[in-house]
C-alpha positions as CSV (number, residue, x, y, z in Angstrom):
1,M,-20.1,50.3,3.0
2,S,-18.9,48.2,6.0
3,T,-18.3,44.5,5.5
4,S,-18.0,43.8,9.1
5,A,-21.7,42.5,9.4
6,T,-21.3,40.1,6.5
7,L,-18.0,38.7,6.5
8,P,-16.9,36.3,9.7
9,S,-13.7,37.0,11.0
10,S,-10.7,34.8,10.9
11,S,-10.9,34.0,14.5
12,S,-14.7,33.2,14.3
13,V,-13.7,31.1,11.3
14,G,-10.9,29.2,13.2
15,D,-13.4,28.8,16.1
16,S,-16.0,27.3,14.1
17,F,-13.5,24.8,12.6
18,A,-12.1,23.9,15.8
19,A,-15.9,23.3,17.2
20,R,-16.3,21.1,14.2
21,L,-13.2,19.1,15.4
22,V,-14.2,18.8,18.8
23,R,-17.8,17.7,17.8
24,N,-16.5,15.2,15.3
25,A,-14.2,13.9,17.9
26,R,-16.8,13.3,20.6
27,G,-19.2,11.7,18.3
28,R,-16.7,9.2,17.2
29,A,-15.0,8.6,20.2
30,P,-17.3,5.4,21.6
31,G,-17.1,3.8,18.3
32,L,-13.5,4.4,18.0
33,L,-12.9,3.0,21.9
34,L,-14.8,0.0,20.8
35,V,-13.0,-1.0,17.6
36,G,-9.8,-0.1,19.2
37,A,-10.8,-2.5,22.2
38,V,-11.3,-5.1,19.4
39,A,-8.2,-4.4,17.7
40,A,-6.4,-4.8,20.9
41,I,-7.4,-8.0,21.5
42,A,-7.0,-9.3,17.9
43,V,-3.3,-8.1,17.8
44,L,-2.5,-9.8,21.3
45,L,-4.1,-13.0,20.2
46,G,-2.4,-12.9,16.8
47,S,0.9,-12.4,18.4
48,R,0.6,-15.7,20.4
49,P,2.7,-18.7,18.5
50,A,0.0,-21.0,19.4
51,I,-2.6,-18.7,17.0
52,A,0.2,-17.7,14.6
53,A,0.8,-21.4,13.6
54,L,-2.6,-21.6,12.8
55,G,-2.4,-19.0,9.8
56,L,-4.7,-16.7,11.7
57,S,-3.4,-13.2,11.4
58,P,-4.4,-10.0,13.7
59,L,-6.7,-8.9,10.9
60,T,-8.5,-12.3,10.5
61,L,-9.1,-12.2,14.1
62,A,-10.2,-8.8,14.2
63,I,-13.1,-9.5,11.4
64,L,-14.4,-12.5,13.4
65,I,-14.6,-10.7,16.7
66,G,-16.2,-7.9,15.1
67,A,-18.6,-9.9,13.0
68,L,-19.4,-11.8,16.4
69,L,-20.1,-8.7,18.1
70,G,-22.0,-7.0,15.3
71,N,-24.2,-10.0,14.9
72,T,-25.2,-10.7,18.8
73,V,-24.8,-7.5,21.0
74,L,-23.8,-4.5,19.3
75,P,-27.3,-3.7,17.7
76,R,-28.4,-3.3,21.3
77,V,-25.3,-1.4,22.4
78,A,-25.9,1.1,19.4
79,R,-29.6,2.0,20.4
80,H,-28.3,3.5,23.6
81,L,-24.2,4.4,22.8
82,P,-23.4,6.4,19.6
83,V,-20.7,3.7,18.1
84,D,-21.9,4.2,14.5
85,A,-19.8,7.5,13.7
86,G,-16.6,5.8,15.1
87,I,-17.2,2.5,13.5
88,E,-17.7,3.9,10.1
89,F,-14.4,6.6,10.6
90,S,-12.6,3.4,11.2
91,K,-13.4,1.4,8.1
92,G,-12.8,4.5,6.0
93,M,-10.0,6.9,7.0
94,L,-8.2,4.6,9.7
95,L,-8.3,1.7,7.0
96,R,-6.4,4.3,4.1
97,A,-3.9,5.5,6.9
98,G,-3.2,1.9,7.6
99,I,-2.5,1.1,3.8
100,V,-0.1,4.1,3.6
101,L,1.8,3.1,6.7
102,Y,2.1,-0.6,5.2
103,G,4.6,1.0,2.7
104,F,7.2,1.2,5.5
105,R,7.4,-2.9,5.4
106,L,8.8,-2.5,2.1
107,T,12.1,-1.2,0.5
108,F,13.0,-1.1,-3.4
109,Q,16.3,-3.0,-2.4
110,D,14.6,-5.8,-0.7
111,L,12.2,-6.5,-3.5
112,A,15.2,-6.3,-6.3
113,A,16.4,-9.8,-4.3
114,V,13.8,-11.4,-6.3
115,G,15.2,-10.5,-9.5
116,W,13.3,-9.9,-12.9
117,N,12.3,-13.3,-13.1
118,G,10.5,-12.8,-9.9
119,F,8.9,-9.8,-10.8
120,A,7.8,-11.3,-14.1
121,I,6.3,-14.3,-12.1
122,D,4.2,-12.0,-9.9
123,L,3.1,-9.6,-12.3
124,V,1.6,-12.6,-14.4
125,V,0.0,-14.1,-11.0
126,V,-1.6,-10.8,-10.2
127,A,-2.9,-9.9,-13.6
128,G,-4.0,-13.3,-14.6
129,T,-5.7,-14.1,-11.2
130,F,-7.4,-11.0,-11.2
131,C,-8.7,-11.1,-14.8
132,A,-9.5,-14.7,-14.4
133,A,-11.9,-13.6,-11.3
134,V,-13.6,-11.1,-12.8
135,A,-14.3,-13.1,-16.2
136,I,-15.1,-16.6,-14.6
137,G,-16.9,-14.7,-11.7
138,T,-19.2,-12.5,-13.9
139,R,-19.5,-14.9,-17.1
140,V,-19.5,-18.0,-15.7
141,L,-20.7,-18.0,-12.0
142,K,-22.9,-15.2,-12.8
143,L,-21.8,-13.0,-9.7
144,D,-22.1,-9.3,-9.4
145,R,-19.3,-7.6,-10.5
146,E,-18.5,-6.2,-7.0
147,T,-18.1,-9.5,-5.4
148,A,-16.0,-11.0,-8.5
149,V,-13.5,-7.8,-8.2
150,L,-13.0,-8.4,-4.2
151,V,-12.5,-11.9,-4.5
152,G,-10.3,-11.6,-7.6
153,A,-8.1,-8.8,-5.5
154,G,-7.7,-10.6,-2.6
155,S,-6.6,-14.0,-4.2
156,A,-4.4,-11.9,-6.6
157,I,-2.5,-9.8,-4.3
158,C,-2.6,-9.8,-0.4
159,G,-5.8,-11.3,0.9
160,A,-7.8,-9.3,3.5
161,A,-5.6,-6.1,3.2
162,A,-6.3,-6.0,-0.8
163,V,-10.0,-6.8,-0.2
164,L,-9.8,-3.6,2.1
165,A,-8.2,-1.4,-0.1
166,T,-10.3,-2.8,-3.1
167,E,-13.5,-1.9,-1.2
168,S,-12.1,1.7,-0.8
169,V,-12.0,2.1,-4.5
170,I,-15.4,0.6,-5.5
171,K,-17.5,1.1,-2.4
172,A,-18.7,-2.2,-2.3
173,P,-21.3,-3.1,0.4
174,A,-19.8,-4.8,3.9
175,Y,-21.3,-7.7,3.3
176,K,-19.7,-8.3,0.0
177,V,-16.1,-7.8,1.6
178,G,-17.3,-10.0,4.3
179,V,-17.6,-12.7,1.7
180,A,-14.4,-12.0,-0.1
181,I,-12.4,-12.0,3.1
182,A,-14.0,-15.6,4.1
183,T,-12.7,-17.0,0.8
184,V,-9.1,-15.7,1.6
185,V,-9.1,-17.3,4.9
186,V,-10.6,-20.8,3.8
187,F,-8.2,-21.0,0.7
188,G,-5.2,-19.3,2.2
189,T,-5.5,-21.7,5.2
190,L,-5.6,-24.3,3.0
191,G,-2.6,-23.5,1.2
192,M,-0.6,-22.9,4.3
193,I,-1.2,-26.5,4.9
194,V,-0.9,-28.0,1.5
195,Y,2.0,-26.4,0.1
196,P,4.4,-27.9,2.8
197,W,2.8,-31.0,2.2
198,L,3.5,-30.9,-1.6
199,Y,7.3,-29.6,-1.0
200,P,9.2,-32.8,-1.1
201,H,7.3,-33.9,-4.4
202,L,7.6,-30.5,-6.3
203,G,11.3,-31.0,-7.2
204,M,12.0,-27.4,-6.4
205,E,15.0,-25.9,-4.6
206,A,14.2,-24.1,-1.7
207,H,14.8,-20.5,-3.2
208,V,12.2,-21.2,-6.0
209,Y,9.9,-23.2,-3.8
210,G,9.8,-19.9,-1.5
211,V,9.4,-17.3,-4.5
212,Y,6.5,-19.9,-5.6
213,V,4.8,-19.8,-2.1
214,G,5.2,-16.0,-1.9
215,S,3.8,-15.5,-5.4
216,T,0.7,-17.5,-5.0
217,V,-0.4,-18.2,-1.1
218,H,-2.9,-15.2,-0.1
219,E,-1.8,-13.8,3.2
220,V,1.6,-12.7,4.7
221,A,1.0,-14.7,7.6
222,Q,0.2,-17.8,5.6
223,V,3.3,-17.3,3.4
224,V,5.5,-17.2,6.4
225,V,4.2,-20.4,7.4
226,A,4.1,-22.3,4.2
227,G,7.5,-21.2,3.1
228,G,9.0,-21.7,6.7
229,A,8.4,-25.3,6.3
230,A,10.9,-25.6,3.9
231,G,13.9,-23.9,5.6
232,D,15.2,-20.4,6.4
233,E,16.0,-19.8,2.6
234,A,12.7,-20.7,1.6
235,A,11.0,-18.8,4.1
236,R,13.4,-15.4,3.0
237,A,12.4,-16.0,-0.4
238,A,8.7,-16.3,0.1
239,V,8.4,-13.2,2.1
240,I,10.4,-11.0,-0.3
241,A,8.2,-12.5,-3.2
242,K,4.8,-11.8,-1.2
243,M,6.4,-8.2,-0.3
244,L,6.7,-7.6,-4.1
245,R,2.9,-8.5,-4.8
246,V,2.0,-6.3,-2.0
247,M,3.9,-3.7,-3.9
248,M,1.6,-3.9,-7.0
249,L,-1.3,-3.1,-4.8
250,A,-1.1,0.7,-5.3
251,P,-0.7,0.6,-9.1
252,F,-3.7,-2.2,-9.0
253,L,-5.8,0.6,-7.3
254,V,-4.9,3.1,-9.9
255,V,-5.7,0.8,-12.8
256,L,-8.9,-0.4,-10.9
257,G,-9.9,3.1,-10.3
258,L,-9.6,4.0,-13.9
259,W,-11.1,0.8,-14.9
260,W,-14.3,1.2,-12.5
261,A,-15.3,4.8,-13.5
262,R,-14.8,4.1,-17.2
263,G,-17.1,0.8,-16.9
264,G,-20.8,0.2,-16.5
265,E,-20.4,0.1,-12.8
266,A,-19.5,4.1,-12.9
267,S,-22.9,5.4,-13.2
268,T,-23.9,4.1,-9.7
269,S,-20.5,4.1,-8.2
270,A,-19.0,6.7,-5.7
271,T,-15.8,6.4,-7.1
272,R,-16.9,8.3,-10.6
273,G,-14.3,11.2,-10.9
274,V,-12.1,9.8,-8.3
275,A,-10.2,7.6,-10.4
276,V,-7.1,7.6,-8.7
277,P,-6.9,7.0,-4.9
278,W,-4.8,9.0,-2.9
279,F,-4.0,6.5,-0.6
280,A,-2.4,4.5,-3.3
281,V,-0.2,7.6,-4.3
282,L,1.1,7.9,-0.8
283,F,1.6,4.0,-0.3
284,I,3.9,4.5,-3.2
285,A,5.6,7.6,-1.7
286,V,6.1,5.9,1.5
287,V,7.7,2.8,0.0
288,A,10.3,5.6,-1.8
289,L,11.0,7.2,1.5
290,H,11.8,3.9,3.6
291,S,13.7,2.9,0.5
292,L,15.7,6.3,0.2
293,V,15.9,7.7,3.7
294,P,17.7,5.6,6.2
295,M,15.7,5.1,9.5
296,P,16.5,3.7,12.7
297,A,14.9,-0.1,13.3
298,A,13.0,0.6,16.1
299,T,11.4,3.4,14.4
300,V,10.2,1.4,11.6
301,Q,8.9,-1.1,14.0
302,A,6.8,1.3,15.9
303,I,5.3,2.6,12.6
304,E,4.6,-1.3,11.9
305,R,3.0,-1.6,15.0
306,V,0.9,1.5,14.7
307,D,-0.2,0.2,11.3
308,A,-1.1,-3.2,12.5
309,V,-3.5,-1.9,15.0
310,L,-5.0,0.8,12.3
311,L,-5.5,-2.3,9.8
312,A,-6.9,-4.2,12.7
313,M,-9.5,-1.5,14.0
314,A,-10.7,-1.3,10.1
315,M,-11.1,-5.1,9.9
316,A,-12.9,-4.8,13.4
317,A,-15.2,-2.0,11.8
318,L,-15.9,-4.0,9.0
319,G,-16.9,-7.4,10.8
320,M,-19.1,-5.3,12.9
321,R,-21.0,-4.1,9.4
322,T,-21.1,-7.8,8.3
323,R,-24.4,-9.6,8.6
324,L,-24.5,-13.4,8.6
325,S,-28.0,-13.2,6.9
326,A,-26.2,-11.3,4.2
327,L,-23.5,-14.0,4.0
328,R,-26.0,-16.7,3.5
329,A,-27.8,-14.7,1.3
330,A,-24.4,-14.7,-1.1
331,G,-24.8,-18.4,-1.6
332,T,-21.5,-20.7,-2.6
333,R,-20.8,-19.3,-5.9
334,P,-18.0,-16.8,-4.3
335,L,-16.5,-20.1,-2.5
336,M,-16.7,-21.7,-6.2
337,L,-14.9,-18.7,-7.5
338,A,-12.2,-18.5,-4.8
339,A,-11.8,-22.2,-5.3
340,M,-11.0,-21.8,-9.0
341,L,-8.8,-19.3,-8.3
342,F,-6.9,-21.2,-5.5
343,A,-6.3,-24.0,-8.3
344,W,-4.9,-21.7,-10.8
345,L,-2.5,-20.1,-8.3
346,A,-1.1,-23.3,-7.3
347,V,-1.2,-25.4,-10.5
348,G,-0.2,-22.2,-12.7
349,G,1.8,-20.5,-10.4
350,Y,3.8,-23.8,-10.4
351,V,4.4,-24.0,-14.0
352,L,5.5,-20.2,-14.2
353,N,8.1,-21.1,-11.4
354,R,9.5,-23.8,-12.9
355,A,9.8,-22.2,-16.1
356,L,11.0,-18.8,-15.2
357,G,12.2,-19.4,-11.7
């Protein structure tokens, strides 16, 4: 009996796959163009010295512009133009791709420059901050676990990028992600102002101060400003210490995935059965590749520019999905948690760096 009538040919399978790709591309194109335009504006604005001096990174600008659109004209635009598919793709797949490419900013050789003491400081800061966030947030402030985890990740590791990466594991609603990123902006900016003011009174050498800044300030851009206030040596130490914290993002996501799948949230979480995020593994692989295989500086810079755009697109899409009404409903408790974590980072981080630096 012939099977030609029941089994599709390889060419028809290929055609259907290609057709699906074309349909998906067409469906996502309007949203991707919109998100890409916002990301381009954010990157251009973020490159201006006056904006950079304020500690406003392209990621922060992207979510602010996205949120402005999402709460004003976007709902009306979406009724006439199919932008939803592209927005969802941006805050999903493009975010993961951006995190993977973020690994090209790091090498094992650079991270070794801070030494074992710097590694120990960063490890204690990351683990201590996150555990404190979950414990205080859920038990003292009675926050839901998702919000506590997001605020903790942003404070512990690398600000908005860590919040976004964590959202990919726990699948939190957009408004909770927006709340967490707002806390990073508020207290990261405060740290950028307070740390240079405190520097003359801390009794720290420039290198030690730089490690202190890198191990406790939220965003990379904020670290650059706060560390640079004490000179080039402090700025370099601050950036390297911060990059070591960023490096801890991948193992953090793996551990978080395992913990989340086994915890009380697992029954409702979309991460059930997906304990190890694939993009975290690829992030480590990219860092290893960048460390072991020499690459032209121009190539690395081009990749970093592409990565900046991808992450800005993800942030813009997230902003478009964030509603001010939901942020208001979250109340002041997330800010209270972030304030407590800021105090721990500033005071506890100082003690750690004085003892181990």
